[in-house]
N, CA, C and O atoms as CSV, one atom per row, in Angstrom:
chain,resi,resn,atom,element,x,y,z
A,1,MET,N,N,94.985,34.712,147.309
A,1,MET,CA,C,93.788,35.134,148.211
A,1,MET,C,C,92.850,36.167,147.727
A,1,MET,O,O,91.663,36.295,148.026
A,2,THR,N,N,93.669,36.982,146.821
A,2,THR,CA,C,92.624,37.969,145.748
A,2,THR,C,C,91.750,36.801,144.769
A,2,THR,O,O,90.598,37.035,144.404
A,3,ALA,N,N,92.364,35.725,144.468
A,3,ALA,CA,C,91.488,34.637,143.607
A,3,ALA,C,C,90.761,33.860,144.332
A,3,ALA,O,O,89.840,33.348,143.695
A,4,SER,N,N,90.841,33.475,145.796
A,4,SER,CA,C,90.186,32.755,146.581
A,4,SER,C,C,88.902,33.965,146.467
A,4,SER,O,O,87.981,33.965,145.650
A,5,LEU,N,N,89.096,34.692,147.256
A,5,LEU,CA,C,88.144,35.750,147.432
A,5,LEU,C,C,87.329,36.482,146.021
A,5,LEU,O,O,86.155,36.829,146.153
A,6,ASP,N,N,87.925,36.647,144.915
A,6,ASP,CA,C,87.275,36.699,143.810
A,6,ASP,C,C,86.018,35.662,143.585
A,6,ASP,O,O,84.840,35.937,143.360
A,7,GLN,N,N,86.618,34.454,143.711
A,7,GLN,CA,C,86.142,33.247,143.476
A,7,GLN,C,C,84.733,33.008,144.803
A,7,GLN,O,O,83.695,32.347,144.783
A,8,ALA,N,N,84.941,33.305,145.143
A,8,ALA,CA,C,84.173,33.172,146.526
A,8,ALA,C,C,82.890,34.792,146.094
A,8,ALA,O,O,81.678,34.891,146.284
A,9,LEU,N,N,83.442,35.338,145.761
A,9,LEU,CA,C,82.250,36.317,145.375
A,9,LEU,C,C,81.474,36.256,143.960
A,9,LEU,O,O,80.555,36.953,143.531
A,10,VAL,N,N,82.141,35.224,143.418
A,10,VAL,CA,C,81.333,34.894,141.654
A,10,VAL,C,C,80.455,33.713,142.428
A,10,VAL,O,O,79.255,33.687,142.152
A,11,ILE,N,N,80.967,32.720,143.389
A,11,ILE,CA,C,79.884,31.889,143.767
A,11,ILE,C,C,79.027,32.549,144.670
A,11,ILE,O,O,77.826,32.281,144.630
A,12,ASN,N,N,79.525,33.493,145.601
A,12,ASN,CA,C,78.030,34.455,146.555
A,12,ASN,C,C,77.194,34.996,145.349
A,12,ASN,O,O,75.970,35.100,145.430
A,13,ALA,N,N,77.779,35.280,144.420
A,13,ALA,CA,C,76.322,36.456,143.440
A,13,ALA,C,C,75.586,35.236,142.631
A,13,ALA,O,O,74.413,35.327,142.266
A,14,ALA,N,N,76.405,34.079,142.390
A,14,ALA,CA,C,75.575,33.154,141.737
A,14,ALA,C,C,74.540,32.593,142.687
A,14,ALA,O,O,73.330,32.575,142.457
A,15,MET,N,N,75.110,32.154,143.735
A,15,MET,CA,C,74.181,31.942,145.241
A,15,MET,C,C,72.786,32.919,145.015
A,15,MET,O,O,71.669,32.723,144.537
A,16,GLU,N,N,73.278,33.721,145.444
A,16,GLU,CA,C,72.105,35.101,145.426
A,16,GLU,C,C,71.295,34.926,144.492
A,16,GLU,O,O,70.124,34.637,144.735
A,17,ARG,N,N,71.716,35.054,143.355
A,17,ARG,CA,C,70.787,34.905,141.948
A,17,ARG,C,C,69.992,33.263,141.771
A,17,ARG,O,O,68.875,33.169,141.260
A,18,LYS,N,N,70.699,32.154,142.234
A,18,LYS,CA,C,69.647,31.471,142.815
A,18,LYS,C,C,68.840,31.339,143.983
A,18,LYS,O,O,67.737,30.792,143.975
A,19,ALA,N,N,69.284,31.747,144.804
A,19,ALA,CA,C,68.196,32.408,146.095
A,19,ALA,C,C,67.032,33.270,145.590
A,19,ALA,O,O,65.894,33.061,146.011
A,20,LYS,N,N,67.306,34.289,144.646
A,20,LYS,CA,C,66.181,34.871,144.273
A,20,LYS,C,C,65.113,34.241,143.318
A,20,LYS,O,O,63.984,34.592,142.977
A,21,SER,N,N,65.753,33.387,143.080
A,21,SER,CA,C,64.793,32.646,141.575
A,21,SER,C,C,64.295,31.338,142.554
A,21,SER,O,O,63.325,30.627,142.294
A,22,PHE,N,N,64.851,31.245,143.294
A,22,PHE,CA,C,63.762,29.988,144.605
A,22,PHE,C,C,62.985,30.632,145.359
A,22,PHE,O,O,62.234,29.975,146.081
A,23,ASP,N,N,62.946,31.967,145.403
A,23,ASP,CA,C,62.098,33.266,146.314
A,23,ASP,C,C,61.300,33.299,145.278
A,23,ASP,O,O,60.260,32.731,145.609
A,24,LYS,N,N,61.231,33.744,143.975
A,24,LYS,CA,C,60.615,33.932,142.872
A,24,LYS,C,C,59.623,32.650,142.653
A,24,LYS,O,O,58.403,32.788,142.739
A,25,THR,N,N,60.238,31.394,142.365
A,25,THR,CA,C,59.529,30.217,142.032
A,25,THR,C,C,58.409,29.979,143.137
A,25,THR,O,O,57.205,29.803,142.951
A,26,ILE,N,N,59.194,30.022,144.475
A,26,ILE,CA,C,58.347,30.051,145.969
A,26,ILE,C,C,56.964,30.918,146.090
A,26,ILE,O,O,55.945,30.446,146.595
A,27,SER,N,N,57.050,32.197,145.582
A,27,SER,CA,C,56.298,33.204,145.475
A,27,SER,C,C,54.775,32.998,144.542
A,27,SER,O,O,53.563,32.949,144.751
A,28,GLU,N,N,55.621,32.930,143.550
A,28,GLU,CA,C,54.733,32.097,142.238
A,28,GLU,C,C,54.001,30.640,142.837
A,28,GLU,O,O,52.780,30.595,142.686
A,29,MET,N,N,54.474,29.780,143.318
A,29,MET,CA,C,54.186,28.503,143.853
A,29,MET,C,C,52.699,28.983,145.225
A,29,MET,O,O,51.489,28.778,145.133
A,30,LYS,N,N,53.210,29.408,145.949
A,30,LYS,CA,C,51.900,30.296,146.681
A,30,LYS,C,C,51.207,30.962,146.364
A,30,LYS,O,O,50.154,30.862,146.994
A,31,GLY,N,N,51.216,31.960,145.364
A,31,GLY,CA,C,50.084,32.305,144.638
A,31,GLY,C,C,49.049,31.250,144.091
A,31,GLY,O,O,47.879,31.204,144.472
A,32,LYS,N,N,49.637,30.366,143.108
A,32,LYS,CA,C,49.093,29.151,142.951
A,32,LYS,C,C,48.244,28.390,143.790
A,32,LYS,O,O,47.111,28.054,143.446
A,33,VAL,N,N,48.800,28.084,144.974
A,33,VAL,CA,C,48.266,27.683,146.297
A,33,VAL,C,C,47.070,28.603,146.636
A,33,VAL,O,O,45.953,28.088,146.691
A,34,ASP,N,N,47.191,29.655,146.821
A,34,ASP,CA,C,46.039,30.519,147.601
A,34,ASP,C,C,45.185,30.728,146.504
A,34,ASP,O,O,44.006,30.952,146.779
A,35,ARG,N,N,45.605,30.699,145.015
A,35,ARG,CA,C,44.511,30.373,144.052
A,35,ARG,C,C,43.657,29.437,143.730
A,35,ARG,O,O,42.577,29.506,143.144
A,36,LEU,N,N,44.398,28.315,144.284
A,36,LEU,CA,C,43.665,26.986,144.114
A,36,LEU,C,C,42.653,26.685,145.796
A,36,LEU,O,O,41.617,26.080,146.071
A,37,SER,N,N,43.498,27.357,146.448
A,37,SER,CA,C,42.726,27.369,147.846
A,37,SER,C,C,41.205,28.090,147.935
A,37,SER,O,O,40.182,27.757,148.532
A,38,PHE,N,N,41.482,29.058,147.198
A,38,PHE,CA,C,40.571,29.723,146.797
A,38,PHE,C,C,39.065,28.908,146.123
A,38,PHE,O,O,37.941,28.795,146.611
A,39,ASP,N,N,39.588,28.481,144.933
A,39,ASP,CA,C,38.835,27.947,144.366
A,39,ASP,C,C,38.162,26.681,144.824
A,39,ASP,O,O,37.081,26.293,144.381
A,40,LEU,N,N,39.020,25.934,145.931
A,40,LEU,CA,C,38.603,24.812,146.308
A,40,LEU,C,C,37.338,25.244,147.635
A,40,LEU,O,O,36.197,24.796,147.755
A,41,ASP,N,N,37.989,26.154,148.407
A,41,ASP,CA,C,36.973,26.824,149.130
A,41,ASP,C,C,35.145,27.021,148.387
A,41,ASP,O,O,34.123,26.500,148.832
A,42,VAL,N,N,35.269,27.860,147.275
A,42,VAL,CA,C,34.191,28.114,146.385
A,42,VAL,C,C,33.404,26.845,145.770
A,42,VAL,O,O,32.181,26.718,145.708
A,43,SER,N,N,34.421,25.906,145.315
A,43,SER,CA,C,33.911,24.684,144.824
A,43,SER,C,C,32.904,23.761,146.286
A,43,SER,O,O,31.777,23.284,146.155
A,44,GLN,N,N,33.591,23.752,147.320
A,44,GLN,CA,C,32.740,23.201,148.428
A,44,GLN,C,C,31.446,23.968,148.670
A,44,GLN,O,O,30.401,23.397,148.980
A,45,LYS,N,N,31.543,25.090,148.540
A,45,LYS,CA,C,30.483,26.208,149.285
A,45,LYS,C,C,29.359,25.628,148.245
A,45,LYS,O,O,28.185,25.347,148.489
A,46,ASN,N,N,29.953,25.552,147.221
A,46,ASN,CA,C,28.990,25.478,145.853
A,46,ASN,C,C,28.141,24.361,146.085
A,46,ASN,O,O,26.914,24.272,146.130
A,47,THR,N,N,29.309,23.298,146.261
A,47,THR,CA,C,28.663,21.855,146.593
A,47,THR,C,C,27.854,21.733,147.603
A,47,THR,O,O,26.917,20.973,147.356
A,48,ARG,N,N,27.851,22.232,148.747
A,48,ARG,CA,C,27.494,22.368,150.018
A,48,ARG,C,C,25.752,22.872,149.853
A,48,ARG,O,O,24.804,22.243,150.323
A,49,ASN,N,N,25.667,24.145,149.073
A,49,ASN,CA,C,24.784,24.304,148.550
A,49,ASN,C,C,23.454,23.738,147.309
A,49,ASN,O,O,22.233,23.896,147.307
A,50,ALA,N,N,24.297,23.118,146.453
A,50,ALA,CA,C,23.895,21.913,145.720
A,50,ALA,C,C,23.317,20.689,146.316
A,50,ALA,O,O,22.385,20.114,145.754
A,51,SER,N,N,23.840,20.248,147.462
A,51,SER,CA,C,23.414,19.249,148.053
A,51,SER,C,C,22.387,19.484,149.251
A,51,SER,O,O,21.939,18.594,149.974
A,52,SER,N,N,22.063,20.997,149.334
A,52,SER,CA,C,21.296,21.376,150.106
A,52,SER,C,C,19.988,21.546,149.348
A,52,SER,O,O,18.869,21.194,149.722
A,53,GLU,N,N,20.349,22.179,148.156
A,53,GLU,CA,C,19.107,22.012,147.197
A,53,GLU,C,C,18.835,20.694,146.541
A,53,GLU,O,O,17.757,20.692,145.948
A,54,LEU,N,N,19.454,19.659,146.484
A,54,LEU,CA,C,19.214,18.552,146.431
A,54,LEU,C,C,18.237,17.951,147.614
A,54,LEU,O,O,17.182,17.325,147.516
A,55,PHE,N,N,18.887,18.322,148.617
A,55,PHE,CA,C,18.104,17.315,149.709
A,55,PHE,C,C,16.332,18.267,149.496
A,55,PHE,O,O,15.296,17.605,149.431
A,56,LYS,N,N,16.322,19.419,149.438
A,56,LYS,CA,C,15.332,19.960,149.444
A,56,LYS,C,C,14.350,19.542,148.349
A,56,LYS,O,O,13.166,19.296,148.578
A,57,VAL,N,N,14.877,19.485,147.242
A,57,VAL,CA,C,13.869,18.552,146.167
A,57,VAL,C,C,13.675,17.285,146.535
A,57,VAL,O,O,12.502,16.913,146.548
A,58,LYS,N,N,14.396,16.617,146.800
A,58,LYS,CA,C,14.192,15.320,147.163
A,58,LYS,C,C,13.348,15.184,148.415
A,58,LYS,O,O,12.902,14.054,148.610
A,59,SER,N,N,13.059,16.080,149.262
A,59,SER,CA,C,11.996,16.086,150.356
A,59,SER,C,C,10.680,16.160,149.566
A,59,SER,O,O,9.758,15.351,149.663
A,60,ALA,N,N,10.725,17.367,148.681
A,60,ALA,CA,C,9.586,17.739,147.884
A,60,ALA,C,C,9.117,16.842,147.309
A,60,ALA,O,O,7.899,16.713,147.432
A,61,TYR,N,N,9.742,16.006,146.583
A,61,TYR,CA,C,9.469,15.087,145.497
A,61,TYR,C,C,8.699,13.686,146.386
A,61,TYR,O,O,7.725,13.071,145.951
A,62,GLU,N,N,9.314,13.427,147.534
A,62,GLU,CA,C,8.765,12.321,148.242
A,62,GLU,C,C,7.564,12.734,148.962
A,62,GLU,O,O,6.763,11.898,149.381
A,63,GLU,N,N,7.399,14.057,149.130
A,63,GLU,CA,C,6.054,14.570,149.602
A,63,GLU,C,C,4.863,14.529,148.972
A,63,GLU,O,O,3.767,14.371,149.509
A,64,SER,N,N,5.197,14.737,147.307
A,64,SER,CA,C,4.677,14.734,146.329
A,64,SER,C,C,3.909,13.449,145.882
A,64,SER,O,O,2.764,13.298,145.457
A,65,ILE,N,N,4.980,12.534,146.134
A,65,ILE,CA,C,4.635,11.063,146.037
A,65,ILE,C,C,3.432,10.358,146.832
A,65,ILE,O,O,2.596,9.518,146.499
A,66,LEU,N,N,3.651,10.938,147.828
A,66,LEU,CA,C,2.974,10.686,149.373
A,66,LEU,C,C,1.199,11.086,148.913
A,66,LEU,O,O,0.171,10.409,148.911
A,67,GLN,N,N,1.540,12.672,148.515
A,67,GLN,CA,C,0.060,12.923,147.999
A,67,GLN,C,C,-0.452,12.352,146.929
A,67,GLN,O,O,-1.660,12.118,146.932
A,68,LEU,N,N,0.197,12.072,146.002
A,68,LEU,CA,C,-0.150,11.391,144.598
A,68,LEU,C,C,-1.006,10.283,145.158
A,68,LEU,O,O,-2.201,10.210,144.869
A,69,GLU,N,N,-0.294,9.255,146.110
A,69,GLU,CA,C,-0.597,8.018,146.213
A,69,GLU,C,C,-2.151,8.255,147.294
A,69,GLU,O,O,-3.086,7.455,147.338
A,70,GLU,N,N,-2.051,9.580,148.084
A,70,GLU,CA,C,-3.366,9.934,148.714
A,70,GLU,C,C,-4.488,10.133,147.682
A,70,GLU,O,O,-5.586,9.578,147.671
A,71,VAL,N,N,-4.022,10.985,146.865
A,71,VAL,CA,C,-5.319,11.299,146.040
A,71,VAL,C,C,-5.748,10.217,144.889
A,71,VAL,O,O,-6.789,10.317,144.240
A,72,ARG,N,N,-4.834,9.220,144.742
A,72,ARG,CA,C,-5.311,8.046,143.916
A,72,ARG,C,C,-6.113,7.095,145.092
A,72,ARG,O,O,-6.989,6.361,144.635
A,73,ARG,N,N,-5.933,7.057,146.253
A,73,ARG,CA,C,-6.851,6.307,146.805
A,73,ARG,C,C,-8.106,7.116,147.169
A,73,ARG,O,O,-9.171,6.508,147.276
A,74,GLU,N,N,-8.060,8.393,147.358
A,74,GLU,CA,C,-9.383,9.227,147.308
A,74,GLU,C,C,-10.099,8.808,145.903
A,74,GLU,O,O,-11.243,8.355,145.870
A,75,ASN,N,N,-9.338,9.001,144.815
A,75,ASN,CA,C,-10.015,9.115,143.486
A,75,ASN,C,C,-10.477,7.462,143.353
A,75,ASN,O,O,-10.929,7.108,142.264
A,76,LYS,N,N,-10.421,6.960,143.904
A,76,LYS,CA,C,-10.596,4.956,143.413
A,76,LYS,C,C,-11.719,4.941,144.815
A,76,LYS,O,O,-12.459,3.960,144.885
A,77,THR,N,N,-11.822,5.888,145.775
A,77,THR,CA,C,-12.873,5.554,146.626
A,77,THR,C,C,-14.400,6.412,146.237
A,77,THR,O,O,-15.519,5.929,146.412
A,78,LEU,N,N,-14.127,7.693,145.714
A,78,LEU,CA,C,-14.764,8.487,144.561
A,78,LEU,C,C,-15.351,7.491,143.565
A,78,LEU,O,O,-16.546,7.200,143.504
A,79,SER,N,N,-14.453,7.037,142.849
A,79,SER,CA,C,-15.076,6.316,141.860
A,79,SER,C,C,-16.106,5.060,141.868
A,79,SER,O,O,-16.983,4.743,141.065
A,80,ASN,N,N,-15.592,4.365,143.287
A,80,ASN,CA,C,-16.621,3.291,144.006
A,80,ASN,C,C,-17.834,3.909,144.461
A,80,ASN,O,O,-18.737,3.081,144.583
A,81,GLU,N,N,-18.275,5.507,144.859
A,81,GLU,CA,C,-19.355,5.821,145.219
A,81,GLU,C,C,-20.114,6.376,144.281
A,81,GLU,O,O,-21.301,6.645,144.464
A,82,ILE,N,N,-19.389,6.620,143.040
A,82,ILE,CA,C,-19.893,7.412,141.852
A,82,ILE,C,C,-20.522,5.980,141.102
A,82,ILE,O,O,-21.658,6.095,140.641
A,83,LYS,N,N,-19.941,4.840,140.982
A,83,LYS,CA,C,-20.453,3.523,140.625
A,83,LYS,C,C,-21.608,3.334,141.326
A,83,LYS,O,O,-22.616,3.157,140.641
A,84,ASP,N,N,-21.774,3.324,142.996
A,84,ASP,CA,C,-23.064,2.706,143.708
A,84,ASP,C,C,-23.980,3.918,143.564
A,84,ASP,O,O,-25.191,3.888,143.786
A,85,ILE,N,N,-23.553,4.578,143.321
A,85,ILE,CA,C,-24.666,6.132,143.067
A,85,ILE,C,C,-25.462,5.567,141.454
A,85,ILE,O,O,-26.665,5.406,141.248
A,86,MET,N,N,-24.702,5.433,140.822
A,86,MET,CA,C,-24.943,5.167,139.658
A,86,MET,C,C,-25.783,3.797,139.274
A,86,MET,O,O,-26.789,3.813,138.565
A,87,ASP,N,N,-25.276,2.753,139.788
A,87,ASP,CA,C,-26.419,1.708,140.271
A,87,ASP,C,C,-27.611,1.927,141.128
A,87,ASP,O,O,-28.762,1.550,140.907
A,88,GLN,N,N,-27.115,2.658,142.231
A,88,GLN,CA,C,-28.635,3.161,142.397
A,88,GLN,C,C,-30.065,4.115,141.595
A,88,GLN,O,O,-31.278,4.127,141.801
A,89,ILE,N,N,-29.427,4.621,140.916
A,89,ILE,CA,C,-29.836,5.530,139.975
A,89,ILE,C,C,-30.863,4.859,139.073
A,89,ILE,O,O,-32.030,5.206,138.889
A,90,THR,N,N,-30.105,3.677,138.468
A,90,THR,CA,C,-30.582,2.760,137.361
A,90,THR,C,C,-31.322,1.918,138.053
A,90,THR,O,O,-32.341,1.593,137.444
A,91,GLU,N,N,-31.156,1.275,139.450
A,91,GLU,CA,C,-32.508,0.465,140.186
A,91,GLU,C,C,-33.388,1.431,140.171
A,91,GLU,O,O,-34.482,1.053,139.751
A,92,GLY,N,N,-33.315,2.889,140.561
A,92,GLY,CA,C,-34.610,3.673,141.030
A,92,GLY,C,C,-34.993,3.998,139.850
A,92,GLY,O,O,-36.189,4.278,139.936
A,93,GLY,N,N,-34.480,4.163,138.353
A,93,GLY,CA,C,-35.350,4.194,137.198
A,93,GLY,C,C,-36.273,3.038,136.653
A,93,GLY,O,O,-37.299,3.096,135.977
A,94,ARG,N,N,-35.492,1.845,137.229
A,94,ARG,CA,C,-36.279,0.729,136.698
A,94,ARG,C,C,-37.719,0.596,137.817
A,94,ARG,O,O,-38.833,0.273,137.403
A,95,SER,N,N,-37.457,0.869,139.062
A,95,SER,CA,C,-38.612,0.877,140.066
A,95,SER,C,C,-39.426,2.111,139.589
A,95,SER,O,O,-40.612,1.782,139.572
A,96,ILE,N,N,-39.276,3.314,139.221
A,96,ILE,CA,C,-40.041,4.053,138.849
A,96,ILE,C,C,-40.795,3.577,137.442
A,96,ILE,O,O,-41.978,3.813,137.199
A,97,HIS,N,N,-39.866,2.848,136.547
A,97,HIS,CA,C,-40.782,2.200,135.407
A,97,HIS,C,C,-41.649,0.987,135.582
A,97,HIS,O,O,-42.385,0.566,134.690
A,98,GLU,N,N,-41.543,0.507,136.634
A,98,GLU,CA,C,-42.573,-0.774,137.188
A,98,GLU,C,C,-43.398,-0.170,138.022
A,98,GLU,O,O,-44.382,-0.908,138.085
A,99,ILE,N,N,-43.573,0.816,138.746
A,99,ILE,CA,C,-44.493,1.593,139.370
A,99,ILE,C,C,-45.413,1.816,138.641
A,99,ILE,O,O,-46.571,1.400,138.657
A,100,ASP,N,N,-44.526,2.959,137.524
A,100,ASP,CA,C,-45.543,3.659,136.391
A,100,ASP,C,C,-46.569,2.448,135.357
A,100,ASP,O,O,-47.697,2.680,134.923
A,101,LYS,N,N,-45.909,1.394,135.197
A,101,LYS,CA,C,-46.305,-0.064,134.502
A,101,LYS,C,C,-47.699,-0.436,135.721
A,101,LYS,O,O,-48.843,-0.373,135.272
A,102,ILE,N,N,-47.555,-0.702,136.794
A,102,ILE,CA,C,-48.234,-1.150,137.514
A,102,ILE,C,C,-49.359,-0.100,137.662
A,102,ILE,O,O,-50.458,-0.641,137.785
A,103,ARG,N,N,-49.398,1.560,137.689
A,103,ARG,CA,C,-50.286,2.311,137.784
A,103,ARG,C,C,-51.159,2.416,136.573
A,103,ARG,O,O,-52.383,2.474,136.694
A,104,LYS,N,N,-50.481,2.447,135.246
A,104,LYS,CA,C,-51.465,2.084,133.787
A,104,LYS,C,C,-52.406,0.946,134.082
A,104,LYS,O,O,-53.615,1.072,133.884
A,105,ARG,N,N,-51.753,-0.414,134.659
A,105,ARG,CA,C,-52.586,-1.466,134.817
A,105,ARG,C,C,-53.504,-1.271,135.619
A,105,ARG,O,O,-54.611,-1.714,135.313
A,106,LEU,N,N,-53.340,-0.560,136.875
A,106,LEU,CA,C,-54.426,-0.348,137.995
A,106,LEU,C,C,-55.332,0.519,137.388
A,106,LEU,O,O,-56.471,0.059,137.480
A,107,GLU,N,N,-55.277,1.879,136.645
A,107,GLU,CA,C,-56.035,2.379,136.163
A,107,GLU,C,C,-56.763,1.724,135.167
A,107,GLU,O,O,-57.972,1.912,135.031
A,108,ALA,N,N,-55.988,0.822,134.326
A,108,ALA,CA,C,-56.922,0.366,133.377
A,108,ALA,C,C,-57.956,-0.344,134.029
A,108,ALA,O,O,-59.128,-0.290,133.656
A,109,GLU,N,N,-57.524,-1.065,135.073
A,109,GLU,CA,C,-58.794,-2.009,136.044
A,109,GLU,C,C,-59.878,-0.967,136.298
A,109,GLU,O,O,-61.051,-1.095,135.950
A,110,VAL,N,N,-59.342,0.112,136.962
A,110,VAL,CA,C,-60.562,1.202,137.608
A,110,VAL,C,C,-61.496,1.935,136.797
A,110,VAL,O,O,-62.608,2.382,137.078
A,111,ILE,N,N,-60.699,1.976,135.539
A,111,ILE,CA,C,-62.084,2.701,134.596
A,111,ILE,C,C,-63.026,1.705,134.064
A,111,ILE,O,O,-64.140,2.070,133.688
A,112,PRO,N,N,-62.550,0.094,133.987
A,112,PRO,CA,C,-63.854,-0.617,133.857
A,112,PRO,C,C,-64.945,-0.658,134.685
A,112,PRO,O,O,-66.146,-0.650,134.417
A,113,LEU,N,N,-64.240,-0.713,135.941
A,113,LEU,CA,C,-65.035,-1.058,137.417
A,113,LEU,C,C,-65.613,0.529,137.323
A,113,LEU,O,O,-66.811,0.476,137.047
A,114,LEU,N,N,-65.351,1.306,137.402
A,114,LEU,CA,C,-66.292,2.773,137.270
A,114,LEU,C,C,-67.469,2.617,136.388
A,114,LEU,O,O,-68.546,3.126,136.698
A,115,THR,N,N,-67.313,1.954,135.331
A,115,THR,CA,C,-68.004,2.093,134.196
A,115,THR,C,C,-69.492,1.266,134.814
A,115,THR,O,O,-70.651,1.678,134.765
A,116,LEU,N,N,-68.941,-0.076,135.413
A,116,LEU,CA,C,-69.844,-0.940,135.974
A,116,LEU,C,C,-70.708,-0.146,136.853
A,116,LEU,O,O,-71.864,-0.396,136.511
A,117,ARG,N,N,-70.702,0.456,137.550
A,117,ARG,CA,C,-71.532,1.433,138.977
A,117,ARG,C,C,-72.258,1.909,138.209
A,117,ARG,O,O,-73.114,2.711,138.583
């Protein structure tokens, strides 16, 4: 009976060592799980922040595109107005030149008429 008691004590001691080893392994794994969970939470938070920032940048980009299109339309309108004004100035310059020629011709005609009096 002592032999079986000794054998039971040896088996019990071996089982306790294995249990402590498993407890240590479980504790290490729990630590790893806790660290990985923390890393996952941080990564998810960073992803949400990046996604939010991306949305803001995308919205600003789309707004900039709309403003650019509006500026281009305004630019084209102003360019057409400038062209019309330049055409009017050119035409006005021609008219002034024509009027000046008529004035000189009439002055030339008036001088002989005045001398005939």
